[in-house]
Backbone as CSV, one residue per row, in Angstrom:
resi,resn,N_x,N_y,N_z,CA_x,CA_y,CA_z,C_x,C_y,C_z
1,MET,79.539,25.115,5.192,79.150,26.163,4.272,78.975,25.543,2.892
2,LYS,77.919,25.965,2.203,77.657,25.455,0.863,78.727,25.912,-0.109
3,LYS,78.924,25.105,-1.134,79.912,25.457,-2.162,79.543,26.759,-2.860
4,SER,78.256,26.972,-3.083,77.822,28.193,-3.767,78.179,29.429,-2.958
5,THR,77.980,29.375,-1.664,78.298,30.513,-0.798,79.800,30.740,-0.735
6,LYS,80.554,29.657,-0.561,82.011,29.787,-0.469,82.604,30.314,-1.780
7,ALA,82.118,29.823,-2.908,82.625,30.272,-4.208,82.300,31.744,-4.436
8,ALA,81.074,32.152,-4.097,80.696,33.557,-4.277,81.522,34.458,-3.369
9,LEU,81.758,34.033,-2.130,82.566,34.837,-1.207,84.017,34.938,-1.672
10,LEU,84.555,33.853,-2.182,85.924,33.911,-2.698,86.031,34.890,-3.863
11,SER,85.062,34.844,-4.756,85.078,35.769,-5.887,84.856,37.207,-5.445
12,ALA,84.053,37.393,-4.408,83.745,38.752,-3.945,84.881,39.353,-3.129
13,LEU,85.508,38.549,-2.287,86.450,39.098,-1.316,87.923,38.948,-1.699
14,VAL,88.235,38.025,-2.593,89.640,37.810,-2.949,89.918,38.408,-4.324
15,LEU,89.411,37.781,-5.358,89.641,38.226,-6.736,88.642,37.490,-7.623
16,PRO,88.083,38.170,-8.611,87.207,37.450,-9.537,87.942,36.254,-10.138
17,GLY,87.273,35.124,-10.156,87.878,33.908,-10.688,88.295,32.917,-9.620
18,THR,88.523,33.387,-8.390,88.944,32.457,-7.339,87.824,31.493,-6.955
19,GLY,86.592,31.944,-7.045,85.473,31.043,-6.799,85.405,29.942,-7.840
20,HIS,85.702,30.291,-9.078,85.732,29.294,-10.152,86.863,28.292,-9.916
21,LEU,88.010,28.799,-9.497,89.130,27.899,-9.216,88.784,26.942,-8.082
22,TYR,88.088,27.434,-7.054,87.646,26.584,-5.948,86.711,25.489,-6.455
23,LEU,85.878,25.813,-7.430,84.932,24.838,-7.993,85.551,23.980,-9.094
24,LYS,86.866,24.128,-9.293,87.616,23.372,-10.289,87.182,23.693,-11.720
25,LYS,86.752,24.916,-11.931,86.455,25.433,-13.271,87.634,26.326,-13.648
26,TYR,88.739,25.676,-14.027,90.016,26.367,-14.141,90.068,27.384,-15.274
27,LEU,89.590,27.040,-16.463,89.693,27.963,-17.588,88.912,29.257,-17.339
28,PRO,87.617,29.189,-16.973,86.913,30.453,-16.703,87.531,31.222,-15.527
29,GLY,88.004,30.497,-14.529,88.625,31.154,-13.384,89.893,31.899,-13.760
30,LEU,90.732,31.268,-14.561,91.971,31.910,-14.980,91.711,33.087,-15.923
31,ILE,90.713,32.961,-16.778,90.371,34.065,-17.678,89.880,35.265,-16.874
32,LEU,88.942,35.025,-15.948,88.425,36.119,-15.121,89.529,36.753,-14.275
33,ALA,90.351,35.919,-13.666,91.434,36.449,-12.829,92.437,37.233,-13.683
34,GLY,92.757,36.725,-14.857,93.710,37.411,-15.727,93.207,38.766,-16.188
35,ILE,91.962,38.819,-16.650,91.390,40.090,-17.088,91.322,41.066,-15.920
36,SER,90.926,40.565,-14.752,90.826,41.424,-13.571,92.183,41.965,-13.153
37,LEU,93.210,41.133,-13.198,94.545,41.589,-12.812,95.098,42.620,-13.796
38,VAL,94.837,42.434,-15.084,95.277,43.418,-16.073,94.550,44.745,-15.845
39,ALA,93.231,44.692,-15.631,92.468,45.915,-15.382,92.935,46.593,-14.097
40,LEU,93.207,45.808,-13.056,93.696,46.372,-11.802,95.066,47.016,-11.990
41,TYR,95.931,46.381,-12.764,97.247,46.949,-13.044,97.111,48.291,-13.772
42,LEU,96.265,48.337,-14.804,96.082,49.578,-15.563,95.494,50.678,-14.679
43,LEU,94.565,50.299,-13.820,93.956,51.256,-12.900,94.992,51.814,-11.933
44,MET,95.820,50.949,-11.387,96.854,51.398,-10.443,97.934,52.213,-11.143
45,ALA,98.318,51.821,-12.356,99.331,52.568,-13.094,98.845,53.983,-13.389
46,ASP,97.585,54.118,-13.785,97.030,55.432,-14.060,96.934,56.268,-12.788
47,THR,96.545,55.650,-11.696,96.445,56.359,-10.420,97.809,56.854,-9.967
48,LEU,98.820,56.012,-10.071,100.172,56.441,-9.689,100.692,57.542,-10.608
49,ASP,100.388,57.440,-11.897,100.806,58.478,-12.835,100.182,59.825,-12.464
50,GLN,98.907,59.817,-12.138,98.238,61.046,-11.714,98.843,61.577,-10.417
51,ALA,99.131,60.701,-9.482,99.715,61.129,-8.210,101.079,61.775,-8.429
52,TYR,101.887,61.212,-9.319,103.200,61.799,-9.605,103.062,63.166,-10.275
53,ARG,102.097,63.299,-11.198,101.885,64.595,-11.842,101.439,65.653,-10.835
54,ILE,100.554,65.288,-9.924,100.104,66.229,-8.894,101.256,66.592,-7.970
55,ALA,102.057,65.608,-7.589,103.201,65.877,-6.718,104.204,66.808,-7.395
56,ASP,104.425,66.621,-8.701,105.329,67.504,-9.441,104.791,68.937,-9.476
57,GLN,103.481,69.080,-9.694,102.885,70.415,-9.712,103.003,71.087,-8.350
58,ILE,102.797,70.331,-7.293,102.914,70.882,-5.942,104.361,71.261,-5.667
59,ALA,105.305,70.418,-6.070,106.725,70.696,-5.840,107.184,71.944,-6.589
60,GLN,106.582,72.214,-7.746,106.940,73.402,-8.523,106.218,74.650,-8.023
61,GLY,105.325,74.468,-7.058,104.605,75.603,-6.498,103.395,76.024,-7.303
62,ASN,102.955,75.187,-8.220,101.781,75.503,-9.040,100.509,75.103,-8.308
63,ASN,99.424,75.777,-8.658,98.116,75.361,-8.145,97.675,74.113,-8.895
64,VAL,97.047,73.223,-8.187,96.606,71.962,-8.780,95.109,72.039,-9.040
65,ASP,94.718,71.833,-10.281,93.308,71.796,-10.646,92.870,70.329,-10.678
66,LEU,92.238,69.890,-9.588,91.870,68.480,-9.464,90.811,68.058,-10.477
67,LEU,89.956,68.967,-10.881,88.954,68.616,-11.892,89.616,68.333,-13.239
68,ALA,90.650,69.072,-13.561,91.367,68.824,-14.814,92.119,67.508,-14.748
69,VAL,92.636,67.169,-13.577,93.350,65.904,-13.414,92.389,64.745,-13.586
70,GLU,91.192,64.861,-12.991,90.205,63.788,-13.100,89.724,63.635,-14.538
71,ALA,89.532,64.739,-15.246,89.067,64.680,-16.631,90.125,64.076,-17.544
72,ASP,91.395,64.197,-17.166,92.492,63.677,-17.969,92.721,62.178,-17.736
73,SER,92.011,61.603,-16.796,92.225,60.211,-16.419,91.771,59.256,-17.526
74,SER,92.547,58.202,-17.720,92.162,57.157,-18.673,91.795,55.872,-17.935
75,ALA,91.606,55.973,-16.633,91.340,54.792,-15.825,89.878,54.370,-15.851
76,GLY,89.020,55.150,-16.459,87.588,54.840,-16.453,87.266,53.479,-17.040
77,LEU,87.832,53.165,-18.186,87.550,51.890,-18.842,88.067,50.722,-18.010
78,ALA,89.265,50.845,-17.478,89.828,49.768,-16.656,88.975,49.549,-15.407
79,GLY,88.482,50.623,-14.830,87.618,50.506,-13.657,86.318,49.786,-13.969
80,TRP,85.732,50.127,-15.107,84.489,49.456,-15.508,84.724,47.976,-15.807
81,VAL,85.816,47.669,-16.470,86.133,46.266,-16.779,86.314,45.483,-15.484
82,LEU,87.022,46.065,-14.522,87.229,45.394,-13.240,85.905,45.187,-12.514
83,LEU,85.055,46.196,-12.504,83.752,46.084,-11.847,82.890,45.007,-12.495
84,ILE,82.863,44.988,-13.817,82.061,43.990,-14.537,82.595,42.587,-14.264
85,CYS,83.919,42.419,-14.276,84.502,41.103,-13.971,84.134,40.672,-12.560
86,TRP,84.174,41.609,-11.627,83.878,41.267,-10.244,82.429,40.809,-10.095
87,VAL,81.507,41.560,-10.669,80.090,41.200,-10.561,79.815,39.884,-11.280
88,LEU,80.328,39.735,-12.494,80.120,38.481,-13.229,80.756,37.295,-12.505
89,GLY,81.921,37.511,-11.922,82.588,36.439,-11.186,81.770,35.965,-10.000
90,ILE,81.199,36.899,-9.254,80.381,36.534,-8.091,79.138,35.781,-8.529
91,ILE,78.431,36.333,-9.513,77.176,35.713,-9.962,77.427,34.329,-10.558
92,ASP,78.435,34.218,-11.422,78.689,32.934,-12.072,79.230,31.900,-11.092
93,ALA,80.088,32.309,-10.157,80.590,31.362,-9.153,79.445,30.850,-8.290
94,HIS,78.524,31.734,-7.933,77.367,31.294,-7.138,76.491,30.340,-7.934
95,ARG,76.279,30.654,-9.212,75.472,29.788,-10.078,76.099,28.405,-10.220
96,LEU,77.400,28.374,-10.485,78.087,27.086,-10.625,78.132,26.331,-9.297
97,GLY,78.274,27.075,-8.201,78.279,26.450,-6.885,76.933,25.836,-6.535
98,ARG,75.849,26.508,-6.922,74.509,25.940,-6.670,74.323,24.653,-7.453
99,ARG,74.852,24.654,-8.678,74.772,23.437,-9.483,75.555,22.308,-8.799
100,ALA,76.732,22.643,-8.254,77.533,21.638,-7.553,76.875,21.206,-6.251
101,ASP,76.164,22.107,-5.588,75.447,21.761,-4.354,74.326,20.754,-4.641
102,HIS,73.656,20.919,-5.772,72.530,20.039,-6.129,72.990,18.718,-6.742
103,ASN,74.190,18.703,-7.337,74.752,17.499,-7.943,76.131,17.227,-7.327
104,PRO,76.178,16.722,-6.099,77.473,16.561,-5.426,78.421,15.580,-6.095
105,ALA,77.926,14.697,-6.957,78.792,13.719,-7.602,79.661,14.349,-8.682
106,LYS,79.245,15.516,-9.196,80.007,16.146,-10.293,81.008,17.118,-9.780
């Protein structure tokens, strides 16, 4: 398998930045992975917070307005950051991998 394909698959299927780490581009890989992990943490924290609020409302016997819960979410920005990191990670890992495929000495 070509380095470009393997790097793009690692970035797509594991975590943004892993393709860069495979290509020994450590700084960009660690930056992408770090930003992605922070965004994923914020996304999960917000999701769990919403789940606990809904569970509390159900336990109290209140009706749950799911549209109001979704509108109250602050996870939108974290989701977009994660998506952008993922797409950029795949594209850049593939680009760097193609360069490594054409110049195997580097």
